[in-house]
N, C-alpha and C positions, 0 to 999 in steps of 0.2 A: 667382522664381529657377528656372532650368532645372536638370535633373539634371546636365548637363555643368558648369554654373557651380558647383553645389554640390560636385561631385566635385573639380574643379580647385581651387576655393577651399580646401576642407578639406585636400586633399593639400599644397598650398603652405603653408597656414597651420600645419598640424601639423608639417610638416618644419621650418619656422622655429622653432616652439616647442621641438622636441626638439634642434635644432642649438644653440640658445642655452642651453636648460636643461641638456641633457647636456653642453654645452660648459663651463659653469661648474663642473659636477661634475668633468670631466676636468682643468680648470685647477687646481682645489683638490687633486686626488688625485695626479696623475702627477708623478713625481720630477723631471723636467726642465722642468716648467712654472714660469714666473715667478711664478704665483699660488699655488704649492703651499702648503698649510696656511693659506690665507686664512680658513678657518673657516666655520661654519654661517651667519653673517650674510651672507657673500658668496653662499652657495648660495641662501639664502632670497630675497635681493634679485635675484640673477641669474635665478631662475625667475619672479619677479614681472615683471621687465622683459621676459623672454622671452614671457610671456603678452600683455603690452601690445603688443609689436612684432607678434606673430603676429595678434592681433585686428585691428590697424589695417591690416595687409596683406591679410588674407583677408575682412574684414567686408563690403566691397562686393560680393563674389562670392557668399559662402555664408552670411553672417550670423555667421561665426566661432564655430561651436560648439566645434570643436577637441577635443572630449571626448565620448565616448559617453554619459556621465552627463548632460551638458547636453542632448544630443539626446533621450534618454529623457524627461527632465523636461519639455522643451518639447512632446514628442509627447503626454504625459499632459495637460499644461496646455491644449494646443490641440485635443486629440482628433484628431490627424492623424499617422498613422504611415507615410504613403505614401513619404516620402523618407528614412526611417530607414536602410534598407540602404545607400543611396548615401552618406549621412553616415558611417556606420560604415566603409565601404570606403575612402573618402578619408582618414579619420583614421588607420586602421591603416597604409595605404600611406605616408602622409606621415610617420608616426612612424618607420617603418623607414628611409625615405630620410634623415630627420634624424639618426638614429643612425649610419648609414653615413657621413654627412658629418662627424660628430664624429670618427669613426675616421680619416677622411682628413685632417682638419685637425690631428690630434694623432698622426699615424702614427709619427713618430720618438719621441715621448714614450711611446706605448704600448710600443714595442719596448724602449726603455731601461728602462722600469719593469718589464716582465715578464721581462727577462733579468737583472735585478739579484738576485744570490743572497741578499741580505738581505731581499728582499721575497718571493721565490717559494721560497726554501729551496735547499739545496745545500751543498757544502763551504765552511766558513767563515761560514755564515749566522749571524745574530744573533737576538735575541729577536723581531724583526719577522717572521721566517720562521715561527716557531711560531704566530703569529696568522694568517698566511696559510694554513698547513696546517690549522689549526682551522676556519677559514672554509670551506676547500675540502671538508673532511670533512662539513660541514653542507650542502654542495651549492652554495655561493656562491664563485665564483672571486675572485681578488684585485682585479679591476677591474669586477666585475659592477655595483657601485654607481654607476658612471658611466652605465650603460645602464638599470638598473631598480632597484626598491626592495627592501628587506629589513628584517626586524625586528631590533631590539636584543635583545629577549627573545621567544622563540618560544612564543607562546600563541595558539592559533587564535582563541579567543573574543575575547581582548583585541585582537589584531591586526585582526580583522574589524571589531570595534566602533570601533576608532580610525579606520579608513578610512571607515566609514559616517558617523561623527560629523563628520569633516573635510569630507566631500563634502556633507553636509546644509548645513553653514555656507556652503560655496562656492555651491551651487545656490540657496539662499535669497537670497543676495546678488545672484546673476545675475537671478533672477526678479523681485525687488523693486526693484532699482536699475539693473541692467545692460542691459535689453533696448532694442532699437531701436524706432522708431515702429511698425513692423509686428508687433512682438512675436515675431519668428521667429529672433532672434539677437542678438548683442551690438551696441550702438551705440557711438558715439565716446566719450561720457563713460563708458559702461558698461565699455569696455575698460580705462580707467584705474582705475575703481572695482574691477573684478575683479582687476586686477594687484595692487592694494594688499591686497585680501582674501587673495590667494594668498600674499603675503609674510606677512601676519598668521597664516594657517594654518601656514605653514612654521615660524615662530618659536614659535608656541604649541602646535601639535599635531603637528609634524613629527618630534619626537624619537623616538617609539616605533617607527615603521615607515618613515620617510622620505617620508611623505605623497604617495602616488601620486595619489589623488583623481581619477584619470583612467585608465580601462582601456587605452586605446590608448597612452598615454604609457608605460605599464609593459610591456605585452605586445609591442608592435612592437619596441622596442629589445632586449627579452629574446631575441626570435627572432633579431635581428641578432647579438647576442652569441654565440648558439649557432652561427651560420653563419660568422662572421668567422674568418679564419686567424690568430688571435692566439696567440703562443707562451705556453705555461704559463697559459692564461687560466682554467683551472678550470671548474667547473660553472656552469650557468645557473639553478640552484635552482628546478627546475620543481615541486617539491613545495609551494613557497610561492606559485607564480605565480597560482593561482586567486584568492587573497585580494585583491590589488589590481585584479582584474577584477570579481569579484562584489561586493565591498564598496562601491565607488563606484556601481555600478549600483543596488544597494539604496538607497544614500544619495540618489541622484538621484530615485528613485521616491518615497521618503519625503518629500523636500523638496517635490516637486510636489504631493503629497497635502496637506502642511501649507499650501502656498500656496493651493490650491484651497479649502480649508476656511476659512483665516484671512484671506486677502487678496483673493480673487477676488470 
């Protein structure tokens, strides 16, 4: 794979991943969406199908890493770091593009949601406003969850451990079951297996932090949230932002170490 193929494949694939994954979060969250309040099952399966779709689209070009934790793990496994910067660049750019596309697709819904006094506060606001104000005081605006993750209980050690554990499960599944014949990315069957593993992680381990398990998936959309001209959007919770970046990278490295010791 050439550097240009890797960059293009990762950009397109990660954009699709975030468009569909962030899209299901928007569909469940925003007040004028037909899928509002569809629940955690919809989010977990939506992200799983997003992974599957993105892998099948980008796999022929880049091997469909779509996740810096996967890239780090494969670099450790294969002892080859030469293309890591190109993968990282495509993943971050793609994540930002995908987040911007979610905003475009739900533009009217964002406006309706963020100008609703019951959601963002103001005269006549109800109990939901108090929740929004409380969230904003903690640094997270009322729609930040559409773009990036956040903890239900803020405990640095627990939050970091949750992201590490979830990522170890994901990367071990990728390394043992998901790789293509060249061992440098996800294969056709691996895309389906990985998608189902993501659903499982979401259902079983997603409750505490929202299971970023992917630094680009969290950081790129968080940057877009900070830049977009959304009314009453609140903060981007930068004090938490390092956890869904560092945790998955640690988890990817641990999983690669386990693989090299136990499976290689």
